[in-house]
VEXDREN-2710 file (C-alpha; in Angstrom, 1 decimal):
% VEXDREN-2710
k/r/px/py/pz
1/MET/63.2/87.4/90.9
2/SER/61.7/84.9/88.1
3/ARG/63.8/83.1/85.9
4/ARG/62.2/85.5/82.8
5/GLN/63.5/88.5/85.0
6/GLN/66.9/86.5/85.5
7/LEU/66.9/86.0/81.8
8/TRP/66.2/89.7/80.9
9/ALA/69.1/91.2/83.0
10/ALA/71.3/88.5/81.2
11/THR/70.3/89.6/78.0
12/GLY/70.9/92.9/79.3
13/ALA/74.4/92.2/80.6
14/VAL/75.4/90.8/77.3
15/VAL/74.0/93.7/75.4
16/VAL/75.3/96.7/77.1
17/ALA/79.2/94.7/77.4
18/GLY/78.7/94.3/73.6
19/VAL/77.9/98.0/73.0
20/ILE/81.0/99.0/74.9
21/GLY/83.1/96.6/73.0
22/LEU/81.7/98.3/69.8
23/ALA/82.0/101.7/71.2
24/TRP/85.6/100.4/72.0
25/LEU/87.2/99.5/68.6
26/ALA/84.4/102.7/67.2
27/PHE/85.9/105.2/69.6
28/PRO/88.8/104.2/71.3
29/GLU/90.1/107.3/72.4
30/GLN/86.7/108.6/73.8
31/SER/86.1/104.9/75.1
32/ALA/89.1/104.7/77.3
33/SER/87.9/107.6/79.3
34/LEU/85.9/105.3/80.3
35/LEU/88.3/102.9/82.1
36/PRO/88.0/103.9/85.4
37/PHE/84.4/103.4/85.9
38/LEU/84.7/100.1/84.8
39/ARG/88.0/99.8/87.5
40/ARG/85.6/101.2/90.1
41/ASP/86.6/99.4/93.2
42/TYR/82.5/99.1/94.5
43/THR/83.8/96.9/97.5
44/TRP/86.2/99.5/98.8
45/GLN/83.1/102.1/98.7
46/THR/80.6/100.2/99.8
47/ILE/83.0/99.3/103.0
48/GLN/83.0/103.4/103.8
49/GLN/79.0/103.9/103.0
50/ARG/78.4/101.2/105.0
51/GLY/80.7/102.0/107.8
52/ALA/81.5/98.2/108.2
53/TRP/84.1/96.0/106.6
54/ARG/82.8/92.0/106.8
55/VAL/85.2/89.4/107.3
56/GLY/84.6/85.7/106.6
57/LEU/86.7/83.3/108.8
58/ASP/86.2/79.7/110.2
59/PRO/86.3/80.2/114.0
60/SER/88.1/76.9/114.4
61/PHE/91.9/77.3/114.4
62/PRO/92.8/78.8/117.1
63/PRO/94.8/80.6/117.9
64/PHE/93.8/82.6/114.9
65/GLU/90.0/82.3/115.1
66/HIS/87.8/80.5/117.5
67/LEU/84.8/81.1/119.5
68/ASP/84.8/81.9/123.2
69/ALA/83.4/80.6/126.3
70/ALA/79.9/83.6/125.1
71/GLY/80.6/82.9/121.5
72/ALA/82.1/85.3/120.3
73/ALA/84.9/84.9/117.5
74/VAL/88.4/85.7/119.4
75/GLY/91.7/85.5/117.7
76/TYR/95.0/86.5/116.0
77/ASP/92.6/87.2/112.8
78/VAL/90.1/88.8/114.6
79/ASP/92.0/91.2/116.5
80/LEU/94.6/92.0/113.5
81/ALA/90.6/92.4/111.0
82/HIS/89.9/95.2/114.1
83/ALA/92.8/96.7/114.3
84/LEU/93.0/97.3/110.2
85/ALA/89.3/98.5/110.3
86/ALA/89.9/101.0/112.7
87/THR/93.1/102.4/110.7
88/TRP/90.0/103.0/108.0
89/ASP/87.7/104.7/110.5
90/VAL/85.3/101.8/110.2
91/ARG/84.4/99.0/112.2
92/ALA/85.4/95.2/111.3
93/GLU/82.3/92.8/111.4
94/ILE/83.1/89.3/111.9
95/VAL/80.9/87.1/109.7
96/ALA/81.9/83.1/110.9
97/MET/81.2/79.8/108.0
98/GLY/83.3/77.1/106.9
99/PHE/87.1/77.4/105.7
100/ASP/85.7/76.0/102.5
101/SER/82.5/78.5/102.5
102/LEU/84.2/81.4/102.4
103/PRO/85.6/81.9/98.9
104/ASP/82.2/81.3/97.6
105/ALA/80.8/83.7/100.0
106/LEU/83.8/86.0/98.8
107/LYS/83.0/85.3/95.7
108/ALA/78.7/86.3/96.0
109/GLY/79.4/89.5/98.0
110/LYS/78.4/88.3/101.1
111/ILE/81.9/88.9/102.5
112/ASP/84.5/91.8/102.1
113/SER/87.3/90.0/102.9
114/ILE/88.7/86.6/104.1
115/VAL/91.1/86.8/106.9
116/SER/91.1/83.4/108.1
117/ALA/95.1/81.8/108.5
118/TYR/94.1/81.4/104.7
119/PRO/96.9/79.8/103.1
120/TYR/98.2/82.0/99.5
121/ASP/97.3/80.3/96.4
122/ASP/99.0/81.7/92.9
123/ARG/96.1/79.2/91.3
124/LEU/93.5/81.8/92.9
125/THR/94.8/85.1/91.1
126/GLN/92.4/85.1/88.4
127/ASP/89.8/85.2/91.0
128/PHE/91.1/86.8/93.7
129/ARG/93.4/89.5/95.1
130/PHE/95.6/88.4/98.3
131/SER/97.3/90.9/100.5
132/ALA/101.5/90.6/101.8
133/PRO/101.8/87.8/103.9
134/TYR/100.7/88.7/107.7
135/PHE/102.4/85.3/108.9
136/ASP/104.4/82.4/107.8
137/ALA/103.2/79.1/109.0
138/GLY/105.4/77.5/107.3
139/LEU/108.0/73.9/108.2
140/ARG/110.3/75.1/110.7
141/ILE/113.6/73.4/112.5
142/ALA/112.9/72.9/115.9
143/VAL/115.0/72.0/118.6
144/PRO/115.5/72.3/122.1
145/ALA/116.8/75.8/123.6
146/ALA/120.0/74.1/124.8
147/SER/121.3/72.0/121.5
148/SER/123.9/72.3/119.6
149/ILE/122.0/72.6/116.5
150/ARG/122.4/76.1/114.8
151/THR/122.0/75.0/110.9
152/LEU/120.2/72.1/108.1
153/THR/123.8/70.3/108.3
154/ASP/123.7/70.2/111.7
155/LEU/120.9/67.7/111.5
156/THR/123.1/65.1/109.5
157/GLY/123.4/62.3/111.5
158/ARG/120.8/63.1/113.9
159/GLN/117.7/61.7/114.6
160/VAL/114.7/63.8/113.1
161/GLY/110.7/63.3/114.3
162/VAL/108.7/64.4/111.1
163/GLU/104.3/63.9/111.2
164/TRP/103.5/60.6/109.8
165/GLY/102.3/62.0/106.0
166/SER/103.0/66.0/107.1
167/MET/105.2/68.6/104.9
168/GLY/107.9/67.8/107.7
169/ASP/107.7/64.1/106.5
170/MET/108.0/64.9/102.6
171/ILE/111.0/67.4/103.1
172/GLY/112.9/64.9/105.8
173/ARG/112.4/62.2/102.4
174/ARG/113.4/64.7/100.0
175/LEU/116.8/65.7/102.0
176/GLN/117.5/62.0/102.3
177/ARG/117.2/61.9/98.5
178/GLU/119.5/64.6/97.9
179/GLY/122.3/62.9/99.9
180/MET/121.6/63.9/103.8
181/THR/122.1/61.3/106.1
182/LEU/119.4/61.6/108.6
183/ALA/117.0/59.3/110.3
184/LEU/113.6/60.1/110.4
185/ARG/111.0/59.1/113.1
186/ALA/107.0/59.7/112.2
187/PHE/104.8/60.7/114.9
188/GLU/101.5/60.6/114.5
189/THR/99.9/63.8/115.7
190/PRO/102.0/67.4/116.5
191/ASP/100.9/67.3/119.8
192/ALA/103.2/63.8/120.1
193/LEU/106.2/65.2/117.9
194/VAL/106.5/68.2/120.2
195/ALA/106.1/65.7/123.1
196/ALA/108.6/63.6/121.8
197/LEU/111.6/66.3/121.4
198/VAL/111.4/67.8/124.5
199/ASP/111.0/64.4/126.2
200/ASP/112.9/61.7/123.9
201/GLN/116.4/62.7/124.1
202/GLN/117.1/60.2/121.2
203/VAL/115.1/62.8/118.7
204/GLU/117.3/66.1/118.3
205/ALA/115.4/68.0/115.9
206/ILE/111.7/68.0/114.4
207/LEU/110.4/69.1/110.8
208/VAL/107.2/70.8/112.3
209/ASP/105.2/73.9/111.0
210/ASN/105.2/77.2/112.6
211/VAL/101.8/77.5/114.0
212/SER/102.6/74.2/116.5
213/LEU/106.0/75.3/117.4
214/ARG/105.0/78.9/118.5
215/GLN/102.0/77.1/120.3
216/ALA/104.4/75.0/122.5
217/GLN/106.7/77.9/122.6
218/ALA/103.7/79.7/124.4
219/ALA/102.8/76.9/126.3
220/GLY/106.5/77.6/127.5
221/LEU/108.0/74.7/126.3
222/PRO/112.0/75.1/126.1
223/LEU/111.7/75.2/121.7
224/ARG/113.8/77.9/119.5
225/ALA/113.6/77.3/116.0
226/VAL/116.7/77.0/113.4
227/ALA/118.0/78.6/110.3
228/ASP/114.5/80.0/107.7
229/PRO/111.7/78.2/107.2
230/LEU/112.5/74.8/105.3
231/GLU/108.9/75.5/103.2
232/SER/106.9/78.9/103.5
233/VAL/103.3/78.8/103.8
234/PRO/102.3/82.5/104.0
235/TYR/99.1/83.5/104.9
236/VAL/97.1/86.7/103.7
237/ILE/93.9/88.4/103.2
238/VAL/92.1/87.7/100.4
239/MET/89.7/90.1/98.4
240/PRO/87.5/90.1/95.0
241/HIS/89.7/90.5/92.2
242/GLN/88.1/94.1/91.6
243/ALA/89.0/95.2/94.8
244/THR/92.4/96.9/93.9
245/ASP/91.5/100.4/96.3
246/LEU/91.2/97.8/99.2
247/GLN/94.3/95.8/98.1
248/ASP/95.6/99.2/98.6
249/LYS/93.9/100.1/101.3
250/VAL/95.5/96.2/103.3
251/ALA/99.0/97.3/101.7
252/ILE/99.3/100.3/103.5
253/SER/97.4/99.5/106.8
254/LEU/99.5/96.5/107.7
255/GLN/102.6/98.3/107.1
256/LEU/101.8/100.5/109.4
257/LEU/100.8/97.8/112.1
258/LYS/104.1/96.7/110.8
259/GLU/105.6/100.4/112.0
260/ARG/103.8/100.8/114.9
261/GLY/105.0/97.4/116.8
262/GLU/101.2/95.8/116.3
263/MET/101.9/93.2/114.2
264/ALA/104.5/92.1/116.9
265/ALA/102.7/92.5/120.0
266/LEU/99.8/90.7/118.2
267/GLU/101.7/87.6/117.7
268/ALA/102.9/87.8/121.4
269/ARG/99.4/88.3/122.7
270/TRP/98.0/84.6/121.0
271/PHE/101.6/82.6/120.9
272/GLY/103.8/84.4/123.6
273/LYS/107.5/86.2/123.0
274/PRO/109.2/83.5/120.8
275/PRO/112.3/82.4/121.9
276/THR/115.8/84.0/120.6
277/GLU/116.4/82.3/116.4
278/GLU/119.2/81.4/115.5
END
């Protein structure tokens, strides 16, 4: 499209918007009939017509999404996308790209949704719609399976490991400021943090994100989580702001997959079955 054509298109859009606005002021009752047209979810309609739900993800965050030996995207989110699409009798079309490019691709209509371990961000609610959380990657207290620690207050007087500069580090320092007596010991990486809990008897608990904890459990390490997450980081599906029908369909299908036990099976497939939490 030439710059002149773009100018005419933009001018036309402004004129149409102005006409609708004037009509609403002059004939509010008659104009109310336009609401279903203006609110129509073209994203859902296009998915149905195409027979495919275009899902954007960044295949660099296993086990949620990564590339297998053949270069195909696999992982928790990939399986989730296919399971949701199957409930709508369409196929999931996986579109791989960098994580930072996902919101712009969604705005530009290059994809229909983001399913890529995407944390909920209330600052984006003016631009996008979000599903209910399907996984919480938030901060957990992790201890050896045989530990006597059962609650947050049981950390008093203990040596607690954190990853340097992480959310766990910040929460640990906050607990200290609030009066809890605990000794924080910082480690460079999540792997080093988990290893310290397993190998160093002086480290009695760690504050670690739930993804790292579940990966450690999947690897067979005898660790368990204590109490509820100290900080929630919910992963959600992101959709265009006008995609009201798609948002409803996603909500219904996520609940259906949960009731069928498919969500629990999905987590067990990629993380293993967690030990009993206390």
